[in-house]
N, C-alpha and C positions, 0 to 999 in steps of 0.2 A: 478838820484836819486832826490828826491825834497829838495829844499833848505830851505822851511820854511811851516808852517802849519798855514792856518787861517781856524777856526773852522765853524762859522757860517758867513753867508753874511753880518750880520750887526757888524760883529768885526771891531773894529779900529786897531788891531794890529794883527802881525803874530809872531809866536814863531819860531825861527832860529833852523834849524837841523845841523848846523856846525858852527864853529867859522867864523864870515864874517868880512869882512873889509871894510872900508871906501871908497864909491864909488861902490861898489857891488849892483848890482840892485836887490831887493828881492820884489816880487809881485808888479812889475812895478815900486818900487819905490828906488832911491839911496839912500844908507846908507850915512847919515853924519858923522859917527863914527864908530870905531870897535864895533861889539857887540859879546859875547859870545854865544855858543850853549845853548839853553833852555832858553834865554833870549827874550825880547819882542822888535819889532822894531813898531813905529808908520807908519801906511799906509796913514794917510791924516793928515792935521793939526788939533790939538786938542787945544780947548781954554781952558785958566784957569778957573777951576771950573766945566768944563764940565766931564761929567759921561764917564768913559773909559769903552769899552765893549769888553770882551771877551768870548768865550762859547756863544756868544748871550745875556749875561747878564752882568750888571755892575760889575766890579772887584775893584771900587774904583773911584776917581775923580783927575783930574789933579791939581797939586798944583801950576802950572805955564803954561804957553803957551809951546806946544810941537810941533814942526815941523815935517812935514812928513819926514820919514827916520831916525828920532831920537830914541835913547835908551829909553824905558819906564820903569823905575824900581822905587825904592825907594826914588830916588832924585826928582821925579818929579810926583808921583803917590801915593795917600794916601787913607786909608780905610773911608769906610762909616759907619762903623758898631758901634752900640751905646750900649744901655742897653737893658733890656727886652722890647718885643714887643707884641702888640696884632695882632693874624692872624684870618683869616677868613677861614672856611671849604668851600673850592672850587674843591670838588672832579673831578679828571679825570679817566675816565677808564684807567688802566695800559695798553698800547700798546706793547704787548710783539714782538719781533721779531721772524720771523719764523725759530727758531733754533733747532738743533738737539736734541732729547732727549734720544738717545740710547747710551749706553756705560755699560760695565760691568768689576767688580773686584773681586778680591779674598780676603774676609774678614771674620772676625771671628763674628758667629752669637751669641748673648747672648742669654739666657734663656727669657729675656724679650722682645725679639725681635730686641733690638738695635744692632747695627754693628759696629764692631771695626776694625781700620786699623792697630792697633798693639795689641800683647798680652803680656804685661809686669807687672811687679810688681814694685808699687810704694811705696815710704817710705816717710811719710809726718811727720813732726815734728809740734806739735800743737804750739811751743814757740821757739823763737831764741835761747834759752839757750842749746836746745838739736838739734841744727840745723846740728853741726858737727857730733855729735852722729850718726845721721840720716844718714850722708854721710859715715862714716865708716861702717855701718851696711850695706848700698847698695854695697858698692865696695867689701866687704869681702865676702857678699853672692852673689854676681855676678860670682866670681870666683868658687863657689860651685854648684849653680844651671846649669851650662853648658847651654844646648841648650832646657831646659825644657819650657822656655819663651823667648820672642824676647829680653829681657833685664830686668835689675833691675836699678831703678833710684831713688834718693832722691832730694826732692825740698827743699831747705833752704831758709829760710826768716828770718827777724828778729824782726817779731811781735808775738802777743799772750799774752803778758804780759803789764801791766801799760796802758792798753785799756780800754776805757769805752764805754758803750751804743751802738749806731750805729757803731762807729768805730770799736768796738770789734766784732760786729754782721757781719760786712763787712769781715772781716778777717775768721770768723767761715764759713760764707757763701760760700765764695771761696774754702777753704779746704775741706768742705762738697762735694762740686761741684765737685772736683777733687777726692775725696774720691769713688765717684760713676760713674766715668767716664767709658764709655765702653772699652776704652783701657787698662784699669788697670784690669788685669785678678786677681789680689790679691792686697791689700793694708796692709801695717802695719802703724799705726798710733803710733808715738813715742811721749809720754808726758813727762815733768819734774815732776809734781806732785803738785807744788804750783802755778802755773800760772793762770792768768785769764781765758784763754781759756781751760777750763778742758776737758778731754777726755770725760766724761758723756755728757757734753754739746753739744759737737762736734757730737757725735753718735746719741743725739736727733734731730739734724738737718738733719740726712739720715733717708729716709724712712726704716722701718724695712724689707722691701723685700728686700733692696739693701744691707745690713749689712752682708750678708754670707760670702763674700770673704774678710772681714775685721778682722785684729787681733789689739790688742792694746798693748802697753808696757809703763809701768809708771818707768822711770830711776830711780827715788829715792825710789822705792820699789822694786828695783832689786838688786841682788848680784852681775851681771855682765851684764849690760845692752846690750853692744854689741853681747857677745856670744848668750844671751837669743834673741835677734833681728835677728841675724844671722839663729838661728834655727826655728823662726817662719817665716822668709822669705822663707827658704827651703821648709817648709810644704805648704806655700802658693803656691809656685813655681810648686810643684809636682800636687797640686790640680788643678792647673789652666791650665794645658797641654789642648791644643785646636788644631783643625786643620782649616786651611783656606776653606771656601766654596764659592761658585760661589754666588754673589751680583750684585744688579742692581744700576744705578746711582741714583736712588730713595733713596737707603740706605744710601747716603753720607749726613753728616752734616757738612758744610764747614763755615769756619769763613773767612772773608775778612778783610785786614789790609793793611795800607801805613804807610810807616816809612822811613826818611831820603829823602823826596821827591825832585824832581827837576822840570824844567820847562816842561818838557817831561812825566813826570808821568801821567797828566790827558790827555795826547794825545796818549801815546802807552799803558801802563803797566796797568792803572787803566781801562781804556775801555775795555781791553782785559778780565782783569778779570771780569768786567761786563758781558761778554758775557758768561763765563764759570757760573757765577751764575745765568743767564736766562736760561742755559741749565740744570742745576741742578733743578732749580724751576719748569720747563716744564715737567721734569721727574719725579716730586712728591718729591723730596729731600727738603733740608732744608738749608737754608743760613742765617747766622748770621753777621750783620754789627754794628760797633760801632764809636768810638772816636768823642762823641758828639760835642766838641768844635770845630771839624773840619767838622762841618756842618754849622757853622754860615755864613750865607751869601749865602747858598744854600738852607736852610731849608725849604722854601716854596716849591720848586719843590718836596721835600719828602713828606710833608703834603699833597701835592695834590694827592698823590700815595697812601693815607690810604684807607684801604679797607672799613672802615666804621667810623662814627663821633667818635665813643669810641676810636678807635686807633688814630685818628686825635687828639682827646683831650690828650691822652696820650703821642703823640709826642710833642705836644705844651708844656705840662708840664714838659717834660724830658728837651727839648732844653731851656726853660725859667728858669727851675730851675738850670741847669748847669751855665746860664748867671748869675743868682743870687749868685751861690758859688763863681764866680769869683768876683763879685762886693762886696759881704761881705768880702772878703779878700783883699779888696782895689785894686783890679787888673782890668785892662780894659779887655773887651770880646774881643778885638782884638790882645792881646798879643800873637801874633802867626803871620807869620811863624818864624821858629827858624833860627838861623844863617846859618845852612846848606841849607836850603831851599832857604833863600834868596841869597847865593853864588850860587846856581843852577838855579836861574831865577824866583822864585816865590816872588812877590811884597806884595800882601796883603792876609789877610785870606780869604777874598771873593775869589780870585784866587785859592787859595789852597783848598778850600771847593769845589768849583764848579768841580775841578779835581779829588778830594778825592771821592765825593759821587758816581762817575761814576763805583766804584766797586761795588755797589749796583745793577748795571742792571737797567732793566725796569719794574720789577715784582711789584705788589702790595704789599704794607706793610701790613702783617696779624697780627703782634704782636707788642708789646714793652715790655721788661722785664728787671727788675731792675738788679743791679749789684750785681752778686753772683748767679743769679736765672739760670735755665735751660730752653733751648727753649722747647717751647710746642706744636709747631703746625708746619706741613709742609708749605713751603713757604718762603718767607723774612721777618726775624725778627730784630728789632732794639734793640740792648742792651745798657743800660746806664753805660758808662765807660768813662774815660778821653782818650786822644790821645796819652798818654805815649806808647812807643812800649811793652814794659814789662808788665805793668799793663793791658793795654787793650788786648793783646795776652793771657795773663793769664786767663782774665775773658772771653775770647772765649773759650778757653780749659774747664774752668769751666761750662760754659753754655751747653758743650756737643759737641763742635766742634771736629771731629776725625781728622781734617786736617786743616791747615791754609795756604791761599795764601797771600803771604806778597810782596807788591810792594815796590821798592825801587829806587831812581835815584841817592843816594849817597854810598849805601850800609851798611850793618852792618853783623858781624858774629853771632849776638844773635840768640838763639833757644829757644824753649818753649816745654812744656811738651808732645805736639801732633806734628807729622810730619809738618814742615813749609818750604813751597816751597818758596824761594826767587826768585821774578822776576824782573830783571833788566828793568828799562825804556829805558836803551839805550845800545848799542851794545859795546859801550868803557868800561863801568863798567863790563859787561859780560865777555870782554875778560880780563881785567886788574885783576879781582876777579874771578876767577873760583872755587876757595876753598869756596866761599861765596854764588854764584849765581848758581840756579836751571834752570833758562830759560831766554832768552834774547829776552825781548818783543820789542827791536829794530826791529825784524823781522816784525813786524807788516809795518813797512816802506819799507822793501825789497821784501817781500813776499806776503803782503797783511793780512788783518784782518783774512779772512776764514781760510787761509793755518796755520796762527800762533795760532788761536783757536783749531784747530784739533789737532796742537801738543802739547799745554799746555793741552789739555784735555787728551791726551794719556800719559803724563808725570803725571798726576794728579792720574789717574787710576793705573798707574804702582806703584806710591807711595804707593796709598791706598792699593796695593796688597803686598806691602812689600818692595819694592825697597827704600833704604835709601836716604834722603835728604843731601844736603852739611852739614847741621846744625848737623844732627844726625851722619854723618861720623867724624865730629870734635867734637862729644861729648858735643856740645853746649846745655843744657837742664837748663833752668831757669824759676822761676816763680817771680813775684813781685805783692804785695798786696798795695792796695790805702789805704794809712794812711791819715785820715781826722780828727781826734780829737786830743783832748789833750792828752799829754804822762804822766802820773803819776809820 
């Protein structure tokens, strides 16, 4: 088995694939100290102030002289990121690898042509005041409806009141997106009655053609809101009965996400998901990627893949807009990676970003959509949302993703409204947390990328056909909404 990975010929560092000890030879260089798996070793002497290159691009600069064989991390490497930038449109034709585009699954075909991977009833509270009410309704209704649908789930959140303007609009947009998701064969919207996020306004955010499967309940107006809600869910479940049909890979809408990354995420799991992304796009399907702050330092490579100048301008506006959001709140744009990322071997945001964007594969970016908006076109779409796992994954679901490929090097039990496949960057995590992890991307190192891609695609198709993910088996279903404004 390989002892380290050097990605590009110009790289000054290699990433260790095992815990290594001083004196061990890595890529022809003797280690000067013990270095943990996922961390970097200098392959040559690096002068103070010199740019340090990994993935063929700079991940920061040396804050002191670094000798060949030394550990390269936060003690001797720092970010070069600063404020907003001016970018030039330098289009490059997206070079798609020769990738398979075949694959079929059994999905639920909706009347509007969209395809669902689940047929469930969702209970959505307009406001946090009735979040527990929604959960009680879902729990009682689930026992009543039996196997009429694949499940009944409530998605609690603390928002919907004491919000103003765009902040309230974001909450409403996310809930409206979830309410019209193809995986929701029926939706019960539960309101309190006096909240800012009024039921009528929420319905106005949903096209009339997509309201037929929605029922509403105002708790303040009901004699017994739980009993009434259970009865409405039972009616929805009976009306939502459906049968799976044969569907093509082109019918999938996939969200891609990474969380709790480590030094191997950008070498195994993220490139593997990128191959699946390319496969779906090549078939005519839709892939949505987000985590805008985790593009800082890698954004130019994405901008170069914009399908036209208009999309390029929207990418620039989204990236610089997010940087301005940080700066307006007195936070540096490089306030990342997280402590867990750093412990796993990621040193700077540039390094994290260069590994993270690989989930988006090689396809041209055909569209950029706002937070709370729905995917509009086949191909690869950028979604404006933060890197936070729960917020960005909720936004992916609201955009229409019928499944999410979620890579992780540290692990998390968290699940979201749609089936979420957890993909471990390393085999140790996969073996240690089998109740969390659905796929071991460490197989890339032992079996090769082609075999790992075929295996992951098969699991994705089985999941789209109804096979439960680890999060679903654990009943891990959550949403989180991006809170950006003042609270009254």
